[in-house]
N, CA, C, O and the ligand as a Tripos MOL2 file, in Angstrom:
@<TRIPOS>MOLECULE
protein
  265   263    67     0     0
PROTEIN
NO_CHARGES

@<TRIPOS>ATOM
      1 N         -12.0000   15.4150   11.1330 N.3       1 MET1
      2 CA        -11.4730   14.5470   10.0830 C.3       1 MET1
      3 C         -10.0880   14.0240   10.4490 C.2       1 MET1
      4 O          -9.2180   14.7960   10.8510 O.2       1 MET1
      5 N          -9.8860   12.7440   10.3170 N.am      2 SER2
      6 CA         -8.5920   12.1670   10.6840 C.3       2 SER2
      7 C          -7.6370   12.1610    9.5020 C.2       2 SER2
      8 O          -8.0460   11.9840    8.3540 O.2       2 SER2
      9 N          -6.3840   12.3520    9.7950 N.am      3 THR3
     10 CA         -5.3620   12.2860    8.7500 C.3       3 THR3
     11 C          -4.5820   10.9930    8.8980 C.2       3 THR3
     12 O          -4.6300   10.3230    9.9290 O.2       3 THR3
     13 N          -3.8680   10.6690    7.8430 N.am      4 ASN4
     14 CA         -3.0470    9.4510    7.8420 C.3       4 ASN4
     15 C          -3.8570    8.2120    8.2050 C.2       4 ASN4
     16 O          -3.3910    7.3360    8.9350 O.2       4 ASN4
     17 N          -5.0510    8.1580    7.6940 N.am      5 GLU5
     18 CA         -5.9060    7.0180    7.9820 C.3       5 GLU5
     19 C          -5.5700    5.8140    7.1080 C.2       5 GLU5
     20 O          -5.8500    4.6680    7.4590 O.2       5 GLU5
     21 N          -4.9610    6.1090    5.9580 N.am      6 PHE6
     22 CA         -4.6130    5.0380    5.0250 C.3       6 PHE6
     23 C          -3.1110    4.9550    4.8440 C.2       6 PHE6
     24 O          -2.3960    5.9470    4.9840 O.2       6 PHE6
     25 N          -2.6490    3.7700    4.5340 N.am      7 ILE7
     26 CA         -1.2390    3.5780    4.2430 C.3       7 ILE7
     27 C          -1.0820    2.8990    2.8970 C.2       7 ILE7
     28 O          -1.8990    2.0710    2.4940 O.2       7 ILE7
     29 N          -0.0200    3.2670    2.2200 N.am      8 VAL8
     30 CA          0.3080    2.6490    0.9400 C.3       8 VAL8
     31 C           1.5180    1.7600    1.1860 C.2       8 VAL8
     32 O           2.5300    2.2020    1.7300 O.2       8 VAL8
     33 N           1.4020    0.5120    0.7800 N.am      9 ILE9
     34 CA          2.4170   -0.4870    1.0960 C.3       9 ILE9
     35 C           2.7730   -1.3270   -0.1170 C.2       9 ILE9
     36 O           2.0270   -1.4020   -1.0940 O.2       9 ILE9
     37 N           3.9110   -1.9440   -0.0260 N.am     10 ARG10
     38 CA          4.4010   -2.7590   -1.1230 C.3      10 ARG10
     39 C           4.4890   -4.2110   -0.6810 C.2      10 ARG10
     40 O           5.0000   -4.5120    0.3980 O.2      10 ARG10
     41 N           3.9960   -5.0910   -1.5070 N.am     11 CYS11
     42 CA          4.0670   -6.5200   -1.1990 C.3      11 CYS11
     43 C           5.5210   -6.9720   -1.2500 C.2      11 CYS11
     44 O           6.1930   -6.7710   -2.2610 O.2      11 CYS11
     45 N           6.0170   -7.5810   -0.1730 N.am     12 PRO12
     46 CA          7.4300   -8.0020   -0.1640 C.3      12 PRO12
     47 C           7.7190   -9.1530   -1.1290 C.2      12 PRO12
     48 O           8.8800   -9.4020   -1.4560 O.2      12 PRO12
     49 N           6.7050   -9.8420   -1.5790 N.am     13 ARG13
     50 CA          6.9170  -10.9770   -2.4780 C.3      13 ARG13
     51 C           6.9850  -10.5470   -3.9340 C.2      13 ARG13
     52 O           7.9600  -10.8390   -4.6270 O.2      13 ARG13
     53 N           5.9490   -9.8520   -4.4010 N.am     14 CYS14
     54 CA          5.8980   -9.5310   -5.8300 C.3      14 CYS14
     55 C           6.1410   -8.0590   -6.1210 C.2      14 CYS14
     56 O           6.3030   -7.6870   -7.2830 O.2      14 CYS14
     57 N           6.1720   -7.2190   -5.1060 N.am     15 GLY15
     58 CA          6.4700   -5.8110   -5.3280 C.3      15 GLY15
     59 C           5.2760   -4.9660   -5.7250 C.2      15 GLY15
     60 O           5.4280   -3.7790   -6.0150 O.2      15 GLY15
     61 N           4.0990   -5.5520   -5.7440 N.am     16 LYS16
     62 CA          2.9010   -4.7980   -6.0880 C.3      16 LYS16
     63 C           2.5220   -3.8520   -4.9440 C.2      16 LYS16
     64 O           2.5440   -4.2300   -3.7730 O.2      16 LYS16
     65 N           2.1740   -2.6190   -5.3110 N.am     17 TRP17
     66 CA          1.7510   -1.6370   -4.3190 C.3      17 TRP17
     67 C           0.2580   -1.7370   -4.0950 C.2      17 TRP17
     68 O          -0.5130   -1.9730   -5.0250 O.2      17 TRP17
     69 N          -0.1310   -1.5570   -2.8660 N.am     18 THR18
     70 CA         -1.5450   -1.5790   -2.5240 C.3      18 THR18
     71 C          -1.7490   -0.7010   -1.2960 C.2      18 THR18
     72 O          -0.7810   -0.2100   -0.7140 O.2      18 THR18
     73 N          -2.9900   -0.5030   -0.9030 N.am     19 TYR19
     74 CA         -3.1960    0.3110    0.2810 C.3      19 TYR19
     75 C          -4.0300   -0.4160    1.3180 C.2      19 TYR19
     76 O          -4.6970   -1.4080    1.0240 O.2      19 TYR19
     77 N          -3.9790    0.0970    2.5360 N.am     20 ALA20
     78 CA         -4.7140   -0.5040    3.6420 C.3      20 ALA20
     79 C          -5.0700    0.5860    4.6430 C.2      20 ALA20
     80 O          -4.5880    1.7150    4.5560 O.2      20 ALA20
     81 N          -5.9120    0.2280    5.5810 N.am     21 LYS21
     82 CA         -6.1620    1.1360    6.7050 C.3      21 LYS21
     83 C          -4.9110    1.1470    7.5670 C.2      21 LYS21
     84 O          -4.2430    0.1230    7.7120 O.2      21 LYS21
     85 N          -4.5940    2.2950    8.1350 N.am     22 SER22
     86 CA         -3.3380    2.4060    8.8770 C.3      22 SER22
     87 C          -3.2700    1.5220   10.1160 C.2      22 SER22
     88 O          -2.1820    1.2520   10.6240 O.2      22 SER22
     89 N          -4.4070    1.0760   10.5980 N.am     23 ARG23
     90 CA         -4.3970    0.1990   11.7760 C.3      23 ARG23
     91 C          -4.1650   -1.2550   11.4310 C.2      23 ARG23
     92 O          -3.8960   -2.0770   12.3060 O.2      23 ARG23
     93 N          -4.2710   -1.5670   10.1560 N.am     24 GLN24
     94 CA         -4.0980   -2.9550    9.7380 C.3      24 GLN24
     95 C          -2.6650   -3.4280    9.9480 C.2      24 GLN24
     96 O          -1.7130   -2.6730    9.7510 O.2      24 GLN24
     97 N          -2.5290   -4.6650   10.3420 N.am     25 LYS25
     98 CA         -1.1990   -5.2300   10.5930 C.3      25 LYS25
     99 C          -0.7460   -6.1140    9.4340 C.2      25 LYS25
    100 O           0.4490   -6.3080    9.2100 O.2      25 LYS25
    101 N          -1.7150   -6.6400    8.7100 N.am     26 THR26
    102 CA         -1.4050   -7.4840    7.5630 C.3      26 THR26
    103 C          -2.2700   -7.0550    6.3870 C.2      26 THR26
    104 O          -3.2860   -6.3790    6.5490 O.2      26 THR26
    105 N          -1.8390   -7.4680    5.1970 N.am     27 ARG27
    106 CA         -2.6000   -7.1340    4.0020 C.3      27 ARG27
    107 C          -2.5450   -8.3320    3.0590 C.2      27 ARG27
    108 O          -1.5290   -9.0200    2.9540 O.2      27 ARG27
    109 N          -3.6570   -8.5610    2.3820 N.am     28 PHE28
    110 CA         -3.7210   -9.6440    1.4090 C.3      28 PHE28
    111 C          -3.3370   -9.0860    0.0400 C.2      28 PHE28
    112 O          -3.9040   -8.0950   -0.4200 O.2      28 PHE28
    113 N          -2.3730   -9.7320   -0.5980 N.am     29 CYS29
    114 CA         -1.9550   -9.2760   -1.9210 C.3      29 CYS29
    115 C          -2.7960   -9.9500   -2.9900 C.2      29 CYS29
    116 O          -2.9070  -11.1750   -3.0290 O.2      29 CYS29
    117 N          -3.3900   -9.1330   -3.8640 N.am     30 SER30
    118 CA         -4.2650   -9.6910   -4.9040 C.3      30 SER30
    119 C          -3.4650  -10.3540   -6.0170 C.2      30 SER30
    120 O          -3.9930  -11.1880   -6.7530 O.2      30 SER30
    121 N          -2.1900   -9.9860   -6.1410 N.am     31 ARG31
    122 CA         -1.3960  -10.5750   -7.2160 C.3      31 ARG31
    123 C          -0.8460  -11.9440   -6.8320 C.2      31 ARG31
    124 O          -0.9990  -12.9040   -7.5880 O.2      31 ARG31
    125 N          -0.2110  -12.0460   -5.6710 N.am     32 CYS32
    126 CA          0.3460  -13.3590   -5.3090 C.3      32 CYS32
    127 C          -0.5750  -14.1430   -4.3800 C.2      32 CYS32
    128 O          -0.2420  -15.2520   -3.9620 O.2      32 CYS32
    129 N          -1.7230  -13.5740   -4.0590 N.am     33 GLU33
    130 CA         -2.7360  -14.2540   -3.2610 C.3      33 GLU33
    131 C          -2.1900  -14.7880   -1.9420 C.2      33 GLU33
    132 O          -2.5070  -15.8970   -1.5120 O.2      33 GLU33
    133 N          -1.3640  -13.9630   -1.3230 N.am     34 LYS34
    134 CA         -0.8170  -14.3170   -0.0220 C.3      34 LYS34
    135 C          -0.9530  -13.1210    0.9120 C.2      34 LYS34
    136 O          -0.9890  -11.9690    0.4820 O.2      34 LYS34
    137 N          -1.0280  -13.4280    2.1910 N.am     35 ARG35
    138 CA         -1.1000  -12.3720    3.1820 C.3      35 ARG35
    139 C           0.3050  -12.0250    3.6470 C.2      35 ARG35
    140 O           1.1110  -12.9140    3.9210 O.2      35 ARG35
    141 N           0.5980  -10.7330    3.7360 N.am     36 PHE36
    142 CA          1.9170  -10.3490    4.2320 C.3      36 PHE36
    143 C           1.7800   -9.3620    5.3680 C.2      36 PHE36
    144 O           0.7690   -8.6720    5.4980 O.2      36 PHE36
    145 N           2.8170   -9.3050    6.1900 N.am     37 LYS37
    146 CA          2.8510   -8.3740    7.3200 C.3      37 LYS37
    147 C           3.1940   -6.9890    6.8220 C.2      37 LYS37
    148 O           4.0360   -6.8260    5.9380 O.2      37 LYS37
    149 N           2.5470   -5.9980    7.3860 N.am     38 ILE38
    150 CA          2.8380   -4.6210    7.0130 C.3      38 ILE38
    151 C           4.0050   -4.1200    7.8570 C.2      38 ILE38
    152 O           3.9450   -4.1030    9.0870 O.2      38 ILE38
    153 N           5.0600   -3.7160    7.1710 N.am     39 ASN39
    154 CA          6.2200   -3.1650    7.8590 C.3      39 ASN39
    155 C           6.0190   -1.6600    8.0230 C.2      39 ASN39
    156 O           6.0100   -0.9280    7.0330 O.2      39 ASN39
    157 N           5.8600   -1.1900    9.2580 N.am     40 PRO40
    158 CA          5.5250    0.2250    9.4740 C.3      40 PRO40
    159 C           6.6000    1.1960    9.0020 C.2      40 PRO40
    160 O           6.3400    2.3890    8.8480 O.2      40 PRO40
    161 N           7.8050    0.6850    8.7740 N.am     41 ILE41
    162 CA          8.8880    1.5590    8.3050 C.3      41 ILE41
    163 C           8.7350    1.8500    6.8120 C.2      41 ILE41
    164 O           9.1560    2.9010    6.3280 O.2      41 ILE41
    165 N           8.1350    0.9150    6.0980 N.am     42 GLN42
    166 CA          8.0890    1.0350    4.6430 C.3      42 GLN42
    167 C           6.7620    1.5600    4.1020 C.2      42 GLN42
    168 O           6.4970    1.4470    2.9050 O.2      42 GLN42
    169 N           5.9420    2.1180    4.9500 N.am     43 VAL43
    170 CA          4.6520    2.5750    4.4730 C.3      43 VAL43
    171 C           4.6940    4.0640    4.1070 C.2      43 VAL43
    172 O           5.5180    4.8310    4.6060 O.2      43 VAL43
    173 N           3.7840    4.4300    3.2260 N.am     44 ILE44
    174 CA          3.5870    5.8380    2.9000 C.3      44 ILE44
    175 C           2.2050    6.1980    3.4380 C.2      44 ILE44
    176 O           1.2280    5.5030    3.1590 O.2      44 ILE44
    177 N           2.1250    7.2540    4.1890 N.am     45 TYR45
    178 CA          0.8310    7.6270    4.7510 C.3      45 TYR45
    179 C           0.0170    8.4620    3.7690 C.2      45 TYR45
    180 O           0.5370    9.3530    3.0970 O.2      45 TYR45
    181 N          -1.2500    8.1520    3.7100 N.am     46 ALA46
    182 CA         -2.1570    8.8820    2.8270 C.3      46 ALA46
    183 C          -3.2760    9.4840    3.6710 C.2      46 ALA46
    184 O          -3.6900    8.9170    4.6820 O.2      46 ALA46
    185 N          -3.7450   10.6280    3.2370 N.am     47 THR47
    186 CA         -4.7310   11.3420    4.0390 C.3      47 THR47
    187 C          -6.1720   10.9550    3.7190 C.2      47 THR47
    188 O          -7.0850   11.2460    4.4920 O.2      47 THR47
    189 N          -6.3690   10.3040    2.5890 N.am     48 SER48
    190 CA         -7.7350    9.9160    2.2290 C.3      48 SER48
    191 C          -7.6960    8.6720    1.3480 C.2      48 SER48
    192 O          -6.6410    8.2480    0.8760 O.2      48 SER48
    193 N          -8.8530    8.1180    1.1480 N.am     49 HIS49
    194 CA         -8.9790    6.9470    0.2840 C.3      49 HIS49
    195 C          -8.5130    7.2770   -1.1320 C.2      49 HIS49
    196 O          -7.8130    6.4860   -1.7650 O.2      49 HIS49
    197 N          -8.9080    8.4550   -1.6210 N.am     50 GLN50
    198 CA         -8.5250    8.8750   -2.9700 C.3      50 GLN50
    199 C          -7.0280    9.0710   -3.0860 C.2      50 GLN50
    200 O          -6.4120    8.6890   -4.0800 O.2      50 GLN50
    201 N          -6.4520    9.6700   -2.0600 N.am     51 HIS51
    202 CA         -5.0060    9.8980   -2.0300 C.3      51 HIS51
    203 C          -4.2600    8.5700   -2.0660 C.2      51 HIS51
    204 O          -3.2890    8.4160   -2.8060 O.2      51 HIS51
    205 N          -4.7150    7.6160   -1.2670 N.am     52 ALA52
    206 CA         -4.0980    6.2920   -1.2230 C.3      52 ALA52
    207 C          -4.1790    5.6220   -2.5890 C.2      52 ALA52
    208 O          -3.2070    5.0420   -3.0700 O.2      52 ALA52
    209 N          -5.3400    5.7110   -3.1960 N.am     53 ASN53
    210 CA         -5.5750    5.1260   -4.5030 C.3      53 ASN53
    211 C          -4.6240    5.7050   -5.5520 C.2      53 ASN53
    212 O          -4.0650    4.9760   -6.3710 O.2      53 ASN53
    213 N          -4.4520    7.0110   -5.5130 N.am     54 LEU54
    214 CA         -3.5880    7.7140   -6.4500 C.3      54 LEU54
    215 C          -2.1320    7.3000   -6.2650 C.2      54 LEU54
    216 O          -1.4140    7.0610   -7.2360 O.2      54 LEU54
    217 N          -1.7100    7.2200   -5.0140 N.am     55 LEU55
    218 CA         -0.3320    6.8160   -4.7140 C.3      55 LEU55
    219 C          -0.0550    5.3970   -5.2070 C.2      55 LEU55
    220 O           1.0120    5.1240   -5.7570 O.2      55 LEU55
    221 N          -1.0110    4.5020   -5.0110 N.am     56 VAL56
    222 CA         -0.8600    3.1230   -5.4580 C.3      56 VAL56
    223 C          -0.6850    3.0810   -6.9730 C.2      56 VAL56
    224 O           0.1780    2.3710   -7.4900 O.2      56 VAL56
    225 N          -1.5200    3.8530   -7.6810 N.am     57 LYS57
    226 CA         -1.4270    3.9070   -9.1400 C.3      57 LYS57
    227 C          -0.0590    4.4040   -9.5790 C.2      57 LYS57
    228 O           0.5800    3.8160  -10.4510 O.2      57 LYS57
    229 N           0.3840    5.5030   -8.9580 N.am     58 MET58
    230 CA          1.6680    6.0960   -9.2990 C.3      58 MET58
    231 C           2.8110    5.1260   -9.0510 C.2      58 MET58
    232 O           3.7050    4.9800   -9.8840 O.2      58 MET58
    233 N           2.7780    4.4720   -7.9130 N.am     59 LYS59
    234 CA          3.8510    3.5540   -7.5400 C.3      59 LYS59
    235 C           3.8920    2.3420   -8.4550 C.2      59 LYS59
    236 O           4.9710    1.9050   -8.8550 O.2      59 LYS59
    237 N           2.7430    1.8020   -8.7870 N.am     60 ASN60
    238 CA          2.7130    0.6470   -9.6570 C.3      60 ASN60
    239 C           3.1700    1.0100  -11.0640 C.2      60 ASN60
    240 O           3.7620    0.1800  -11.7540 O.2      60 ASN60
    241 N           2.9040    2.2380  -11.4960 N.am     61 GLU61
    242 CA          3.3800    2.6760  -12.8020 C.3      61 GLU61
    243 C           4.8980    2.8440  -12.7820 C.2      61 GLU61
    244 O           5.5810    2.4910  -13.7440 O.2      61 GLU61
    245 N           5.4180    3.3790  -11.6900 N.am     62 GLU62
    246 CA          6.8770    3.5100  -11.5200 C.3      62 GLU62
    247 C           7.5490    2.1480  -11.6540 C.2      62 GLU62
    248 O           8.5810    2.0150  -12.3110 O.2      62 GLU62
    249 N           6.9620    1.1580  -11.0340 N.am     63 GLU63
    250 CA          7.5220   -0.1990  -11.0520 C.3      63 GLU63
    251 C           7.6030   -0.7350  -12.4750 C.2      63 GLU63
    252 O           8.5720   -1.4020  -12.8390 O.2      63 GLU63
    253 N           6.5940   -0.4440  -13.2710 N.am     64 MET64
    254 CA          6.5280   -0.9640  -14.6300 C.3      64 MET64
    255 C           7.6150   -0.3840  -15.5200 C.2      64 MET64
    256 O           8.0390   -1.0080  -16.4930 O.2      64 MET64
    257 N           8.0630    0.8300  -15.1720 N.am     65 HIS65
    258 CA          9.0550    1.4930  -16.0150 C.3      65 HIS65
    259 C          10.4870    1.2440  -15.5520 C.2      65 HIS65
    260 O          11.4340    1.8160  -16.0920 O.2      65 HIS65
    261 N          10.6290    0.4010  -14.5670 N.am     66 LYS66
    262 CA         11.9850    0.1050  -14.0720 C.3      66 LYS66
    263 C          12.6690   -0.9150  -14.9530 C.2      66 LYS66
    264 O          13.8130   -1.2880  -14.6940 O.2      66 LYS66
    265 ZN          2.2540   -9.8580   -3.8780 Zn       67 ZN67
@<TRIPOS>BOND
     1     1     2 1
     2     2     3 1
     3     3     4 2
     4     3     5 am
     5     5     6 1
     6     6     7 1
     7     7     8 2
     8     7     9 am
     9     9    10 1
    10    10    11 1
    11    11    12 2
    12    11    13 am
    13    13    14 1
    14    14    15 1
    15    15    16 2
    16    15    17 am
    17    17    18 1
    18    18    19 1
    19    19    20 2
    20    19    21 am
    21    21    22 1
    22    22    23 1
    23    23    24 2
    24    23    25 am
    25    25    26 1
    26    26    27 1
    27    27    28 2
    28    27    29 am
    29    29    30 1
    30    30    31 1
    31    31    32 2
    32    31    33 am
    33    33    34 1
    34    34    35 1
    35    35    36 2
    36    35    37 am
    37    37    38 1
    38    38    39 1
    39    39    40 2
    40    39    41 am
    41    41    42 1
    42    42    43 1
    43    43    44 2
    44    43    45 am
    45    45    46 1
    46    46    47 1
    47    47    48 2
    48    47    49 am
    49    49    50 1
    50    50    51 1
    51    51    52 2
    52    51    53 am
    53    53    54 1
    54    54    55 1
    55    55    56 2
    56    55    57 am
    57    57    58 1
    58    58    59 1
    59    59    60 2
    60    59    61 am
    61    61    62 1
    62    62    63 1
    63    63    64 2
    64    63    65 am
    65    65    66 1
    66    66    67 1
    67    67    68 2
    68    67    69 am
    69    69    70 1
    70    70    71 1
    71    71    72 2
    72    71    73 am
    73    73    74 1
    74    74    75 1
    75    75    76 2
    76    75    77 am
    77    77    78 1
    78    78    79 1
    79    79    80 2
    80    79    81 am
    81    81    82 1
    82    82    83 1
    83    83    84 2
    84    83    85 am
    85    85    86 1
    86    86    87 1
    87    87    88 2
    88    87    89 am
    89    89    90 1
    90    90    91 1
    91    91    92 2
    92    91    93 am
    93    93    94 1
    94    94    95 1
    95    95    96 2
    96    95    97 am
    97    97    98 1
    98    98    99 1
    99    99   100 2
   100    99   101 am
   101   101   102 1
   102   102   103 1
   103   103   104 2
   104   103   105 am
   105   105   106 1
   106   106   107 1
   107   107   108 2
   108   107   109 am
   109   109   110 1
   110   110   111 1
   111   111   112 2
   112   111   113 am
   113   113   114 1
   114   114   115 1
   115   115   116 2
   116   115   117 am
   117   117   118 1
   118   118   119 1
   119   119   120 2
   120   119   121 am
   121   121   122 1
   122   122   123 1
   123   123   124 2
   124   123   125 am
   125   125   126 1
   126   126   127 1
   127   127   128 2
   128   127   129 am
   129   129   130 1
   130   130   131 1
   131   131   132 2
   132   131   133 am
   133   133   134 1
   134   134   135 1
   135   135   136 2
   136   135   137 am
   137   137   138 1
   138   138   139 1
   139   139   140 2
   140   139   141 am
   141   141   142 1
   142   142   143 1
   143   143   144 2
   144   143   145 am
   145   145   146 1
   146   146   147 1
   147   147   148 2
   148   147   149 am
   149   149   150 1
   150   150   151 1
   151   151   152 2
   152   151   153 am
   153   153   154 1
   154   154   155 1
   155   155   156 2
   156   155   157 am
   157   157   158 1
   158   158   159 1
   159   159   160 2
   160   159   161 am
   161   161   162 1
   162   162   163 1
   163   163   164 2
   164   163   165 am
   165   165   166 1
   166   166   167 1
   167   167   168 2
   168   167   169 am
   169   169   170 1
   170   170   171 1
   171   171   172 2
   172   171   173 am
   173   173   174 1
   174   174   175 1
   175   175   176 2
   176   175   177 am
   177   177   178 1
   178   178   179 1
   179   179   180 2
   180   179   181 am
   181   181   182 1
   182   182   183 1
   183   183   184 2
   184   183   185 am
   185   185   186 1
   186   186   187 1
   187   187   188 2
   188   187   189 am
   189   189   190 1
   190   190   191 1
   191   191   192 2
   192   191   193 am
   193   193   194 1
   194   194   195 1
   195   195   196 2
   196   195   197 am
   197   197   198 1
   198   198   199 1
   199   199   200 2
   200   199   201 am
   201   201   202 1
   202   202   203 1
   203   203   204 2
   204   203   205 am
   205   205   206 1
   206   206   207 1
   207   207   208 2
   208   207   209 am
   209   209   210 1
   210   210   211 1
   211   211   212 2
   212   211   213 am
   213   213   214 1
   214   214   215 1
   215   215   216 2
   216   215   217 am
   217   217   218 1
   218   218   219 1
   219   219   220 2
   220   219   221 am
   221   221   222 1
   222   222   223 1
   223   223   224 2
   224   223   225 am
   225   225   226 1
   226   226   227 1
   227   227   228 2
   228   227   229 am
   229   229   230 1
   230   230   231 1
   231   231   232 2
   232   231   233 am
   233   233   234 1
   234   234   235 1
   235   235   236 2
   236   235   237 am
   237   237   238 1
   238   238   239 1
   239   239   240 2
   240   239   241 am
   241   241   242 1
   242   242   243 1
   243   243   244 2
   244   243   245 am
   245   245   246 1
   246   246   247 1
   247   247   248 2
   248   247   249 am
   249   249   250 1
   250   250   251 1
   251   251   252 2
   252   251   253 am
   253   253   254 1
   254   254   255 1
   255   255   256 2
   256   255   257 am
   257   257   258 1
   258   258   259 1
   259   259   260 2
   260   259   261 am
   261   261   262 1
   262   262   263 1
   263   263   264 2
@<TRIPOS>SUBSTRUCTURE
     1 MET1         2 RESIDUE 1 A MET
     2 SER2         6 RESIDUE 1 A SER
     3 THR3        10 RESIDUE 1 A THR
     4 ASN4        14 RESIDUE 1 A ASN
     5 GLU5        18 RESIDUE 1 A GLU
     6 PHE6        22 RESIDUE 1 A PHE
     7 ILE7        26 RESIDUE 1 A ILE
     8 VAL8        30 RESIDUE 1 A VAL
     9 ILE9        34 RESIDUE 1 A ILE
    10 ARG10       38 RESIDUE 1 A ARG
    11 CYS11       42 RESIDUE 1 A CYS
    12 PRO12       46 RESIDUE 1 A PRO
    13 ARG13       50 RESIDUE 1 A ARG
    14 CYS14       54 RESIDUE 1 A CYS
    15 GLY15       58 RESIDUE 1 A GLY
    16 LYS16       62 RESIDUE 1 A LYS
    17 TRP17       66 RESIDUE 1 A TRP
    18 THR18       70 RESIDUE 1 A THR
    19 TYR19       74 RESIDUE 1 A TYR
    20 ALA20       78 RESIDUE 1 A ALA
    21 LYS21       82 RESIDUE 1 A LYS
    22 SER22       86 RESIDUE 1 A SER
    23 ARG23       90 RESIDUE 1 A ARG
    24 GLN24       94 RESIDUE 1 A GLN
    25 LYS25       98 RESIDUE 1 A LYS
    26 THR26      102 RESIDUE 1 A THR
    27 ARG27      106 RESIDUE 1 A ARG
    28 PHE28      110 RESIDUE 1 A PHE
    29 CYS29      114 RESIDUE 1 A CYS
    30 SER30      118 RESIDUE 1 A SER
    31 ARG31      122 RESIDUE 1 A ARG
    32 CYS32      126 RESIDUE 1 A CYS
    33 GLU33      130 RESIDUE 1 A GLU
    34 LYS34      134 RESIDUE 1 A LYS
    35 ARG35      138 RESIDUE 1 A ARG
    36 PHE36      142 RESIDUE 1 A PHE
    37 LYS37      146 RESIDUE 1 A LYS
    38 ILE38      150 RESIDUE 1 A ILE
    39 ASN39      154 RESIDUE 1 A ASN
    40 PRO40      158 RESIDUE 1 A PRO
    41 ILE41      162 RESIDUE 1 A ILE
    42 GLN42      166 RESIDUE 1 A GLN
    43 VAL43      170 RESIDUE 1 A VAL
    44 ILE44      174 RESIDUE 1 A ILE
    45 TYR45      178 RESIDUE 1 A TYR
    46 ALA46      182 RESIDUE 1 A ALA
    47 THR47      186 RESIDUE 1 A THR
    48 SER48      190 RESIDUE 1 A SER
    49 HIS49      194 RESIDUE 1 A HIS
    50 GLN50      198 RESIDUE 1 A GLN
    51 HIS51      202 RESIDUE 1 A HIS
    52 ALA52      206 RESIDUE 1 A ALA
    53 ASN53      210 RESIDUE 1 A ASN
    54 LEU54      214 RESIDUE 1 A LEU
    55 LEU55      218 RESIDUE 1 A LEU
    56 VAL56      222 RESIDUE 1 A VAL
    57 LYS57      226 RESIDUE 1 A LYS
    58 MET58      230 RESIDUE 1 A MET
    59 LYS59      234 RESIDUE 1 A LYS
    60 ASN60      238 RESIDUE 1 A ASN
    61 GLU61      242 RESIDUE 1 A GLU
    62 GLU62      246 RESIDUE 1 A GLU
    63 GLU63      250 RESIDUE 1 A GLU
    64 MET64      254 RESIDUE 1 A MET
    65 HIS65      258 RESIDUE 1 A HIS
    66 LYS66      262 RESIDUE 1 A LYS
    67 ZN67       265 GROUP 0 **** ****
């Protein structure tokens, strides 16, 4: 079983969190409908699809309370 297969990333335009496969270089943002480059410094590594999903939920909720 591989670890750190997924990454959790933030859209640089609108700030929405989403996840991708760790090998991906770009990600399409569903909110601003634009593709952005994944900055490897700003990613959070997740060990599974479920973990990535949970992190995205948590991060997006954090954003709403700011
Ligand atoms: Zn966006």
